[in-house]
GUNUTOR-596516 format. One record per residue: x, y, z of N, C-alpha, C in turn. Coordinates in pm, whole numbers, plus 32768, in hexadecimal, padded with zeros to 4 digits. Each point is the difference from the previous one (the first is absolute). Example, Ala and Ser with C-alpha at 12.3 -4.5 7.8 and 13.67 -1.06 7.14 Angstrom:
! residues 2
85277DC7830C7FA780778000805A80788000 7FDD80697FB88052807780067FB3806D8049 
! end
This chain:
! residues 428
740ABB8B7C297FAB804A805E7F9380497FB2 7F837FFA80307F9180407FBC800B80978009 7FCD80447F997FFF809180017FA58033806E 801B8078802F7FB8803780747F6B800F7FE4 7FD980197F827F7380177FE07FBC7F817FCF 803F7F8D800E7FC77F827FD27FB37FBC8071 7F847FD77FE47FB47FAF805F80187F6F7FDC 803F7FB8805A802B7F777FE17FC27F9E8064 7FD27F8E7FCB7FCA7F95805380577F847FF1 80137FBB806F80477F8080017FA87F988043 801E7F837FE67FB47F93804080297FF48092 7F9D8004805880197FED808F7FFE7F6B8023 7F9A7FB97FCF7FFA7F6F80117F9D7FC77F9B 80057F7D7FF27FA97FB97FA47FCC7F838047 7F897FD47FDB7FCA7F8280327FD77FAC7F88 803D7F8A7FF47FDC7FA17F987FA17F97803C 7F8F7FEB7FC07FA37F978027800D7F927F97 803F7F93802780257F967FA17FB07F82801F 7FC47FC77F9A7FA97F8B801280357F8A7FAF 80107F8D8046802F7F877FBD7FA57FD87F8B 7F81802080077FA17FD87F99802F802A7F75 804580717FF8803180327F8080967FE67FED 80447FCE806580927FFC7FFE803D7F748002 7FB37F9A802680367F78800380007FC27F75 80637FA97FE8800B7FBC7F7F7FE07F6B8008 80127FC380767FE77F71800E7FCD7FE3808C 7FE37F80801B7FC47FDC808080667FE5806D 808080107FE480677FDE80618044807A803E 801980677FAF804A807480317FA68079800D 8012804A806D7FBB807F8010805680717FCA 7FBE80637FC6804680797FD4804F803D8073 7FCC7FF3807B8040803D807480767FAE8034 80207F937FBE80777FB48024807680207FA5 7FE8804B7F96806980207F9F805B806D8037 807980087FCA805C806A802A7FCE80877FCC 8031806C803C7FCD80867FE3800E80247F6C 80717FE07FC3801680257F757FA07FB77FA2 7FEB7F7E801B7FA47FB27FAC7F728033800F 7FD9801D807B7F79803380187FEB80857FB8 8063805A800C7FF380847FC37FF77FF67F68 80547FAB7FC680027FF17F6E7F7B7FC97FCD 7FC97F9C80477F827FC57FD47F8C80628011 7FFF804880707F96806380158005806D7F95 8078802F7FE0800E80657F967FCF7FCC7F7A 80197F817FE67FCF7FC27F847F6880017FFA 7FC17FDF80717F6E800180047FC9808E7FF3 8040805F80427FD2808B7FF8800E80367F72 806F7FDE7FBF801980307F787F987FCB7F9F 7FD47F8480177F9D7FC27FA67F7180128033 7FEF805880657F7C802180367FB97F848036 804B7FAA80467FC67F8580387FFB80038099 80208072803C7FF1800E80917FCA808A801E 7F8C8003803D7FC2807E80297FA47FE28076 80328014807A7FB67FD880777F8080508010 7FF380717FBA7F898053800E7F867FBF7FBF 80137F937FB57F8D7FB67FCD7FB57FBC8073 80477FE3806B7FC77FB1806E7FE48051807D 8056805F80207FEF804D807B801780947FE4 7FD38052805D801C808F7FFA803D802A8085 805580647FFB8041803680787FEA80978000 7FD18033806F7FE7808F800C803680328086 8037807A80038027803B80817F85800F8059 80107FE480807F918015805E7FE78096800D 7F93802380427FDA808C800A806B8059803B 803B7FD58072806580538041808180067FAE 801E7F937FB880797FFE7FAE7FF1805D7F88 7F88800A7FC97FEA805D7F928026808E8026 7FDC8028807C8024808680318097800A8016 803E7F95803380917FFF8017804B80137F7E 7FD27FBC7F978045800A7F7E800080907FCF 7F91804380137FF7808C7FD4805980598054 7FFE7FEE8083804D8056805A80967FEC7FF1 802B7F857FDB808E7FE17FFB803A80037F72 7FB4803A7FA18030800C7F7580217F767FC6 7FA17FA3800F80137F777FD17F9B7FE07F93 801F7F9B7FAE7FA77FD67F957FEB7F688007 7F837FD47FF57FDD7F727FFB7FF57FD97F6E 804B7F9A7FD680047FD87F747FE57F697FF6 7F9E7FD97FB07FE67F727FE880647FC87F9C 80277F84801680557FB87FA17FC07F777FE7 802C7FBA7F997FC67F7D7FE280207F9A806C 8064801E805180247FA4806D7FCF80318088 7FBC807080057FD2803480807FF880978000 8055804180507FFE80918006808480358035 801780807FEC8076804480377FD780888036 8054803380567FF080888034807980517FD5 7FE5806E7FBB8069805D7FD980008077805D 80778036801D800B80738058804880737FBA 7FCE80778016804980757FD1807F800D8051 806F801E7FC08081800180458041808A7FF7 805880168062805980747FFE808E7FCA8010 806080447FCA808A7FD08005805380528063 80447FB98057805D803D805E80847FB47FF5 806B80497FDD80847FC27FEC7FF27F8B7F9E 7FB680187F937FEF7F9E7F947FBA7F80802A 7FB7800480707FB27F8A80287F6C80268003 7FA87FA87FCE7F70801F7FFE7FBF7FE58087 7FAF805F802C7FB47FF4807D7F6C80167FE1 7FA77FBE80477F71801E7FED7FE38092801C 7F9C80357FBC7FDE808E800A7FAB8018807D 802D7FCA80727FBE80148081806E80158068 7FDE8041806D8065801F8065802D7F85804E 7FA27FA2801B80217F87804A7F9C7F937FDD 802C7F8580047FA87F907FE07F967FF2806C 7F7F7FFF7FDC7F967FF4806480007F768042 7FC57FFC80777FF47F8080467F8F7FAB7FC7 7F9880407FCC7F8C7FB67FCD80257FB07F85 7FD47F837FF780207FAD7F8A7FA2801D7F8C 802A7FD87F8A7FA77FFD7F8D7FAD7F808009 7F8080087FDD7FAD7F887FFD7FB37FFC7F7C 7FF47F887FCA7FC17FEC7F7E7FA17F898009 7F8980107FC97F9C7F968001800F7FA87F84 7FF97F7C80147FFF7FA07F917F727FCB7FF1 7FCC80087F877F767FD57FE77FFD7FA37F87 7FAB7F9A80057FF87F9D7F937FA580337F92 80317FFC7F827FAF80237F8C7FCB7F847FB8 80527F977FF97FDE7F867FB77FAF7FA4805B 7F837FDE7FDD7FAF7FAB805880397F738012 805B7FD67FA6803D7F7B800C808780038045 8028807480348084800E803E80127F9E8072 7F9C7FEE8053800B7FA48072800C7F6F7FD2 7FCA7FDF7F8C80087F777FCF808F7FD47FE4 8050805B7FC680887FD87FDB806B80358061 7FD68040806C805E803280647FF77FAC807E 806F7FF3804880067FA980757FC38045807A 7F7D80147FFB7FB5803D806C7FA77F968040 7FFF7FF980847FAF7F9C80447F6D80127FDF 7FBB7F907FEE7F7280027FE07FAB8006807E 80327FC7806F7FB98002808080608035806A 7FDE807280398059804080617FBA80148085 804D7FFF806B7FC6801980857FEE8095801A 805480527FC37FF9809180127FE980457F7A 7FAD80697FFB7FE980497F83806D80687FE5 807C7FDC801B806E80607FFA802E80187F71 803F80727FEB803780287F7E80987FF88006 803D7FF87F89809280027FF980358088802E 80727FFC80428044807B802A80947FEF7FDE 802C804A7F9A808C7FF97FD3804680818027 80757FF3804180468076803280967FF17FED 804480717FEE80937FFD7FFA803E800C808B 7FAD800C806780358004808980457F7C801F 807D8007802E804D7F86801A80568012807D 7FC2803580688049801D807B802E7F828046 7FBC7F907FE7802C7F82803C80687FBA7FAA 801980337F8980677FC97FA97FE17F757FCA 7F807FDF7FF27FDB7F7A7FD57FDC7FF67F6C 7FE880717FBF7FDE7FFE7F72807F7FFB7FAC 7FF17FCF7F8680707FF77FA37FE080577F87 805180687FED7FEB805E7F9280027FB57F7B 7FA680237FA17FA480727FFF7F717FDF8026 7FE77F8780367F777FD6801E7FC680518074 7F8080237FF47FB88046806B7FB47FA0805B 800C7F7E7FE87FB77F9E804F80487FDF8082 7FB27FD8806280367FCE807E803F7F767FEA 80587FD3805A80367F787FF57F8F7F99800C 800C7F927FB87F9E7F95800880107FB78085 7F917FE1803F80047FC08083801E7F6B7FF5 802E7FC8806F80127F7080077F787FBB8012 7FFF7F7D7FEF7F867FB0800C7FC180118089 7F7B801180037FB58007807D7FAC7F81800E 80127FB9806C7FBC7F7F80127F6A80108016 7FD4807880257F718015801D7FB780467F8E 803A80017F897FC680487F8F7FE17FA17F8D 7F9180197FBB7FE17FB67F86802A80537F89 80537FC77FAA803780477F8C7FB37FD97F81 7FE180647FB07FC37FE67F7F806B7FD57F9B 7FD37FBE7F9780597FDE7F92804080807FCA 808580037FFD804780757FCE803A8059806B 7FD27FF4807D803B8050806C80907FD58018 8051805D8031808F7FE7800D802D80098091 80697FB48020804080048083809780027FE9 80488020806A80927FFD7FFD80327F94805F 80617FB47FD480437FA180578096800D7FE7 8048803A8060808D801F7FEA800C80687F93 804F7FE37F9A8011805A7F8E7FA37FDD7F8C 7FAC7F9B80127FA97FD17F947F74803B800D 7FC180167F8B7F7480297FF97FB17F8B7FC8 7F957FDA80467FAC7F917FD57F7380337FE5 7FBC7FC37F9E7F7480207FE77FAC7F838012 7F87801480357FA67F9080177FC57FD37F7A 80057F7D7FE57FC97FCD7F827F717FCC8013 7FCB800D80787F757FE1801E7FDD80478082 7F82800380247FDD803B808180317FA3806F 804580398062803E7FAC80658017804C8081 80017FB7806E802B8036808280777FB28034 803D7FAF7FA780707FAA8025808080317FBE 806F7FEA8046808380237FC8803D7F8C7FB1 7FB57F947FF180307F8A7FB68030802C7F75 80757FD27FDA803F802B7F847FAC7FE27F85 7FA67F9B80087FAE7FDD7F8D7FA0806F7FDB 7FE5805D805C7FA2806D7FE9804280817FCF 80837FFE7FF3804A80797FDF80677FE57F94 8028806C7FBA806F7FF67FA2805280808006 807E7FF37FE5805B807380047FEF80547F84 8000808580117FFC805B7F8F8079805C8005 801F803C7F8F807A804F7FF67FE780968008 7F82802B80057FE1808E8004802F803D8084 8027807E7FFC802B804880767FBB80888006 7FE4802D807A7FC7808580147F71800F7FD2 7FB67F907FF17F7980067FCA7F9B802F8069 7F94803D7FCF7F91802680577FBB7F818030 7FCC8004807B7FC67F88803C7F9780298066 7FC17F9D80407F94801D805D803080508079 80807FF580238036804E806F800780957FE4 7FEE80287F807FFB808E7FDC7F7380398010 7F9F7FA980137F75802E800F7FE7801F8094 8018807C80277FF88025808E7FB28080801A 7FCE80437F9A7FBC808080127F6B7FEB801B 7FD0803A80707F757FEF80297FC680838035 7F7B800D80017FC0807180447FF57FE18095 7FC18058804C7FEE7FE8808F7F917F9B801C 7FA37FF27FA37F947F9E800D80047FA07F8A 7FFB7F7E801C80037F9C7F957FCC7F7D8038 7FF27F9E7FAB7FD07F7C802880707F997FF3 80097FAB8065805E7F8F7FFC7FB17F847FD8 80327FB77F9A7FBD7F897FCD804D7F848027 7FC17FA7804880417F83802580037FA07F88 806A7FAF7FF8800B7F9E7F967F8D7F9E800A 7FD37FCD7F8D7F8B7FA87FFD80197F7E804D 807F7FD8800B801C7F818044801C80128095 7FF3807A80338017801880907F7F7FE5804D 800D7FDE807F7F8C7FE7805780118055807E 7FE280827FF080148060806D7F79803A8028 7FE27FF8807F7F8380398036801A806E8066 8079800680338029806C805A808880337FD1 800E80837FF8807E80397FD0801A80868044 80808020800E802B807F8039805E80427F9D 7FE2807E7FDD8053804F7FA58045806C8052 808680037FFA804C8061804F805980537FA3 7FEC808280048055805C7FB38074802A8058 807A7FEB7FCD8078801F804E805E80597FAF 804C80518049806B804B7FBF806D7FA07FD5 805B802E7FAD806C7FA97FD080577FCF8073 800B8050806D80517FD480727FB37FA58060 7F807FE17FDF7FB67F9C804D7F9C80368064 7FEF808380077FA0803980607F727FF37FCA 7FA57FCA80537F767FF17FD87FB680858001 7FAE80187F977FB6807D7FF57F6A7FE8800E 7FCF7F9B7FBA7F717FE580057FE87F6B7FEB 7F9F7FCA804B7FDC7F737FF67F6B7FF47FE2 7FDF7FAA7FA07F767FE67FDB7FE77F6B800C 7FA07FD980557FDF7F7380137F787FE37FC2 7FF57F8F7FBB7F837FD97FC07FE57F6C801B 7F817FDA80017FDC7F7380127F7C7FE67FB8 7FEA7F807FDD7F877FDA7FB87FE97F6C8014 7F807FD87FFB7FE27F71800880207FBB7F7B 8004804D7F9580247FCC7F7D809280237FE1 80397FBF7F9B808780217FD5800880937FD7 8066804580308014808A7FD7802A80047F6D 7FC4805C7FB7802580107F72803F80897FE9 7FB0806A800B803480887FF37FE6804C8082 8068804480307FF6804C807D802180927FE3 7FA3805E801B801F808E7FEE805B80328070 806780497FDA805F80378061800480987FF2 8006804680708001809280008071802E805B 8067803D7FC58074802E804D800B80997FFE 7F8F80438000800680927FFB8026803E8087 7FE87FB8807080298032808480437F91804C 80568023806180467F9A804E7FAD7FDA807B 80387FAA80557FB87FCD8074801780508080 8046806F7FF7801B804E80797F84804D802A 8000802F807B7F8E804A80347FEE80847FB7 806E80337FC77FF8807E7FB67FBE7FEE7F78 7FF27F817FD57FC47FE17F7E8040804F7F90 80837FF87FFB804B804B7F9C7FF67FBE7F77 800580507F9A7FFF7FCD7F7780847FBA7FE4 7FF97F8A7FC4807A7FB87FDA803E80467F87 808180198009804580497F96801A7FA67F87 800E80417F8E80297FB77F88808D7FCA8016 801C7F887FCD80867FCA801180077F6A7FED 80737FC98025801C7F727FEF7FE57FB78084 7FB97F8F7FF77FDB7FB38076800C7F6A7FE3 7FF77FB2806A7FEC7F707FF57F737FDF802E 7FBC7FAE7FB27F7C7FD18026800A7F6C8024 7FE47FE1807D80067F76802E7F737FC8800D 7FEB7F877FCC7F7E7FBF800680137F788041 7FB87FE7806C80027F7D80407F707FCF800E 7FEE7F7E7FEE7F7B7FC7800980047F738035 7F8B7FC780187FFD7F77802F802B7FA07F91 80137F81802580317F997FA5808980227FC5 804F80498050808B801A7FDB8015806B7F97 7F9980507FE3800F80677F97805980718032 806780247FB2805D806A8027803D803F7F84 7FF980837FF8803A80497F8F803F80828034 806380337FB7803680868019801D80417F7B 7FCB80777FEC800E80467F818037808D8017 806480257FB2802F808A7FFF7FA280517FA8 7FCF807280337FA280527FB480258093800C 7FD2804E7FA08007809280057F7280358002 7FDC804A80687F7C803E80088009808F7FCC 7FBA801A7F92800180877FC77F8480117FA9 7F938030803A7F83800D7FB3800980647F8E 805B8060800A800D80637F9680407FC47F83 80567F9D801280417FC17F8E7FB07F8A7FC9 7FA97FC680547FB77F887FD77F8880247FAA 7FF47FB87F907F8D80127FA77FE27F797FC1 7F857FD0800E7FDD7F7A7FCF80107FF37F68 800780707FBA80117FFB7F6F80927FEA7FD8 805B800D8061808F7FF87FE080357F72800F 806A7FE47FB6804E7F878014806480178070 8031807A800C8061801D80688033808F7FF9 80668019804F803B8085800E80977FF67FF4 803C80637FBE8092800C7FF8802980798052 805E7FEE805B8033806D8054809580127FE4 802780797FDD808E801D7FE7802A8073805A 80667FE6805380368063805E8082803A7FCA 80188080801C8082803B7FDE80707FB68048 7FEC7FEA808480617FB780517FC47F7B8027 80417F927FD57FC77F7B801480457FB1806D 806B8038803C804B7FB4806380647FA27FC2 8017800C7F80805D7FAB7FB5802F80547F8A 808280167FF58033805A7F987FD97FD27F74 7FF47F7A7FED7FD87FCF7F7D7F7280267FDC 7FA8800A80657F7480227FE97FE380958010 805F804E80377FED8090800E7FF780407F76 7FB780707FF77FF180447F808075805D7FE0 804280348068806880657FED80837FD3803E 806B80427FD780827FEB80427FFC803E808B 80617FE0805280018033808A800980998005 8036803F7F97800780937FFF7F8380407FC4 7F9C7FAE7FDF7F8280347FCC7FFB800E7F6A 806A7FDE7FBA800180097F6E7FC37F837FC2 7FDD80097F7F7FCB7F8C7FBA806D7F977FEE 7FD87F838001805F7F947FE6802980037F6D 807A7FD27FE880307FFC7F767FA57FA87FAA 7FD57F9080397FA07FA97FBE7F847FF8805B 7F9180367FCF7F88800680537FD37F728024 7FCA7FEB80797FD37F7980277F887FD47FAD 80077F837FD37F927FC27FB57FCE7F8B8054 7F8E801380447FC87F9980567FAA7FA17FAD 7FEC7F8880347FB27F9D7FB67F947FC28059 7F8A7FEF7FC57F967FAC80387FF77F887FA4 80227F8B8034800D7F887FAF7F867FA68016 7FA87FFC7F9E7F847FB5800B80117F747FC6 7FD97F9D804E800D7F747FD97F817FD27FB9 800E7FAC7F997F8D7FC77FBC7FBD7F978059 7F7D7FF47FF27FB87F95804480297F7B7FBF 80137F998052801A7F7B7FCA7F817FAE8006 7FDE7FBF7F927F897FAD7FF980247F7D7FB9 7FAE7F9B8016800C7F877FB07FBA801B7F7B 804D7FFD7F947FC580147F7D7FBA7F7F7FD9 7F7E80087FE47FB07F8A7FE17FC6800D7F73 80277FA27FAA7FD280007F757F867FA57FF4 7F9580397FCA7F847FB87FEA7FDD80047F6C 7FBD7F977FD17FD37FFD7F757F8480577FF0 800180577F9C7F8980527FE87F937FB27FB7 801D7F807FE57F9C7FA77FC47FCC7F9A8065 802F8008807C7FD57FA3806780467F797FFB 806C7FF47FB2804A7F837FF4806C7FF8806B 80367F888012806E7FED805D808280287FBA 805D803A804D8081802A7FCA806D7FA48033 80627FE87FAA80737FAC80238080804A7FDF 80627FF8805C8083803C7FE780507FA67FA2 805B803D7FB6805B7FB57FAA80877FF58045 805F7FBF7FBE80857FF1803B80408087801D 7FE180657FAE803D808380127FC8804A807A 7F7F7FE7801F7FC1804C806C7FEC7FB08081 80157F7C7FFA7FEA7FAE8078805A80268076 8079803A7FE9804E802C80757FC080778049 7FA480467FBC7FCB807C80397F6B7FF98022 7FB87FA07FC47F707FF780127FD97F778035 7F977FFD80537FCE7F8180367F697FFB7FEF 7FCB7F867FEC7F717FEF7FE97FAF801B807E 7F8A803F7FED7FA6801C80707F7080047FCC 7FB87F9180107F727FF87FDA7FE7802C7F70 80527FCE7FA57FEE80207F738044807F7FD4 8032804D805F804B807A7FE180957FE68019 805280607FDE808F7FFA801C8025807A8052 803F7FEB8073802B8071805180987FFF800B 80388075801880908009801180297FB3807D 80737FBC7FFA802F7FB1807180148059807B 803080787FEA80158062806A7FBA80827FD9 7FDD805580617FC680817FDC806380557FB1 7FC980507FA58050804E7FA17FDE80938011 8063805B7FF97FE2808F80097FAC802F7F8B 7F9B8050801B7FB3803F7F95805D805B7FB1 7FEA80067F7D805E80497FAC7FB8803B7F88 802880787FD97FC180437F8E802B7FC47F7B 807D7FD27FF880367FC77F867FFF7F698007 80087FBA7F8C80087F6D800380707FD2805C 7FE07F9F8055805C7FD3806880447F7E7FD6 80847FFB800C80487F857FE380067FAB807E 7FCE7F857FF680097FA1806E80897FBF7FFC 80498009806E80847FC4800B80027F9C8072 80477F917FED800C7F9A806680818015804F 80067FC38078807B8005804E80737FBE7FB4 7FDF7F9C7FB080657FBB7FAF8017804F7F80 8076803C7FEE801880547F8980007FB27F7D 80077F7A80097FFF7FB07F867F737FEE7FC8 7F99801C80517F767FF87FD17FDC80837FB9 7FDB7FF97F817FE2807C7FB57F8A804B803C 8009808480017F918052802C7F9480087F96 7F85802280287F91800F7FA27FB4807F8022 7FC6803C7F997FA8807380137F6F7FD07FFA 7FB0802880627F747FDC80047FAB807E8010 7F837FFA7FD47FAB807880077FF08033808E 7FFD8084800A7FEB804180827F6D80048023 7FDF7FFE80817F73801380277FD680907FEB 7F8080187FE27FD0808B7FF5800480448088 800780837FFF800F804B807C7F8E7FF08061 7F877FE27FCC7F8D7FF6805A7FF07F748039 80567FA17FD77FF07F75802A80437FEA8086 7FAF7FEC806880367FE580857F967FB58050 80287F92803B7FA17FAE804B80467FC38078 7FC78013807880357FBF80777FA77F898022 803C7F8980037FB67F8880247FF07FF98098 7FAA7FA4802F7FE67FF4808F807C7FDB804F 805E7FBB7FBE807B7FD98047806680728005 7FDB80747FCD805980738004805D800E7F8A 80007FA07FA58054800A7F897FC180627F9E 805480547FC47FD180697FA580217FD77F71 7F9B80037FA9800D7FD37F767FE780747F9F 803B7FF27F8A7FDC80537F8C7FDB7FA07F90 7F87800B7FCA7FD17FA47F98801880397F76 80337FAB7FA7801980257F747FB87F9A7FA9 7FA3802F7FAD7FB37FA67FAA80407FFC7F76 801D7F857FD180457FED7F817FBE7F8C7FB4 802A7FEE7F847FD07F8F7FAF80747FA47FDB 80627FF8805980767FAE7FE4806C80547FBE 807C7FD88016807380467FC5805C7F977FC2 801C800D7F83804D7F9C7FB680857FE18047 80177F7E8013807B7FCC803D800E80218096 7F9D8049803A800C8026808D7F8C7FCB8054 7F8380177FD17F8A7FD380497F9E7FC37F9C 7FCC7F8980227FA97FB77FA37F767FF3803D 7F9780137FAD7F777FE680297FDE7F6E7FE3 7FCC7FBB80647FD57F767FEE7F767FFD7FC2 7FF27FC37F8E7F7F7FFA7FB87FBA7F7B801F 
! end
């Protein structure tokens, strides 16, 4: 028990922001598929050798109102190489630590995530063309019981037949997670592959919007008339916006600052469904959060942490208000972008694979591209085949700025080389 005159702080909670780009070892297994002990041991190894520091790529800061909350509640914001933690001043009652406040406030903590590294989007699995300018929203709220601790991400959605998926986007089918290996609107198995990662951030986490924004139709859609309907989660319509044009609709400005009632009431901040219907069979439904105070175009997203999350695993405190014996450590699991690695000769010559690399590379107009898209990775990546008898090979990684989307929607990373002994040959 601490002495009466001792000011003591304990960890209230922690948020780890973990990125596959620094954590994967090969092209087959995701760091997020490993067991907890293996993951922890490997992360500690990287931290000890100063090979993981997420602050090189992003910054996290308490929002304005949270900064005041931290001061009022005797809390401290502390940056770590894996993200951040909140420490709380504690008092002891019957040898148990309690926060130095009379009661846990209802207001959540909110933290802004901002990108520092200009190449962060190149190696992160972020959509390049989006219909909504929404930001990520990560929360420990789990009142529906659908999240799996310690991930702050929403469950991955099942395949939508009316949606076009970019290369790298993920869907759920039963207990399996699949990623698109090319741009597709088909559920045909040839367009998808199973991955082992769990709890990863995905496009379904991008739901934070202001009251006014633009909706962008996909380039392959042919919509000239559309109706946008904002509905509550229980299905009640609040506001409808109808648009039409003699030309294909591209971007449509939407304004949800007031509802459609005669009283012209302001629409409250909160969670809604946005339904979009148009001619030629166009139909979409998106879950969104409208909150202009939290939305900032400079941000990648927002982290929200509640004292009471509706799930004891995600709650910050014990039911009696004391600190947990082991403070909750939440995770934001960022997936690497997958691209076709394409090797080109820096002398303009044609490249040929050897026996060692032919299982992994295929010829394409004098270049060699990976047979399947490969996760971007900070360290040299070992290419492994499904057949364990085929030896793996290490090949050069693409530079962080190398990213190219072809007209067919396939995403490439180009690597210029002059041949690699026993692996890639230049034809003279």
